[in-house]
N, C-alpha and C positions, 0 to 999 in steps of 0.2 A: 516217498517223502515229498511233501508240498511245502514250499517256502516261498513267500511272496513279499516283495518290498517295493516301495516306490523309488524309482531312479530319479525322476523329476516329475513335474506336474502332468506330463503326458505319457510317460513310458513306465512300465513296470517289469519286474523280473519274476519268474516262477521257476522253481526247481522240482523236477519229477524224478522218481526212481523208475528206471526202465529195466525190465527183466526179459531174458531170452536172447540177448545179443551175444555173439561169439566171435565176431570178426569185424574188421573195418568196414566191410560191405554192409553189415548190420547197422553200424553207426551211421553210415551214409543214408540208409533206408529210413531210419528214424528221423534224422535231420531233415531229409527231403519231405517226409510226411508232415512234420511239424511246420515247415516253411510254407506248405500249401494251405495252412489254416490262415484265413483272412486275418489281418492285423498283426500277425507274428512278424517281427522285424529281423530277428536273428536267433540262431540255435547253436549250442555247443554241447555235444554229447561225448562223455568220457567212457570209453569201453571198460576200463578197469573198475571204476566205481559204479558204473551203471547209472550215472547221474546226467540228466539233461537240463541245461540252463537255458531258459527261454526269455527273450526280451520281446515284449509286445506292447501295443498301444493300450493305454488306460481304458478300462471297462470292457474290452473285447480282446480275445475271445474268452469264453469261460473255461473252467477246468475240464468239464465234460467234453468239450470240442477237442481239446488237446489230447485227452486220454483216448477218445474215439479214433483220432488220426493215427496214434501209435498202434492201437489195436488193429486197425484196418491194414497196417503195414505188417502185421503178424507178430507183434510183441505185446507185452503187458506193461502198463504204466499205472502208477498208484501214488497216492499220498500216504505218508506214514504218520 
């Protein structure tokens, strides 16, 4: 699931659907992977729903960078 909205003129949010998480350690892995993407300011991942809410600086990074970071951590991320 991909949902994006403008928070203010410099920050945006994006919501991704994450698959393959089974514990709080998985949540931490996904959050850390996304936080390592340049321009990502904060991440909140919910284990039960599999939803990651990401706040990032406008125009950076793109969706593919975020998906790749999650995949590199061993999980799947997608837009719906």
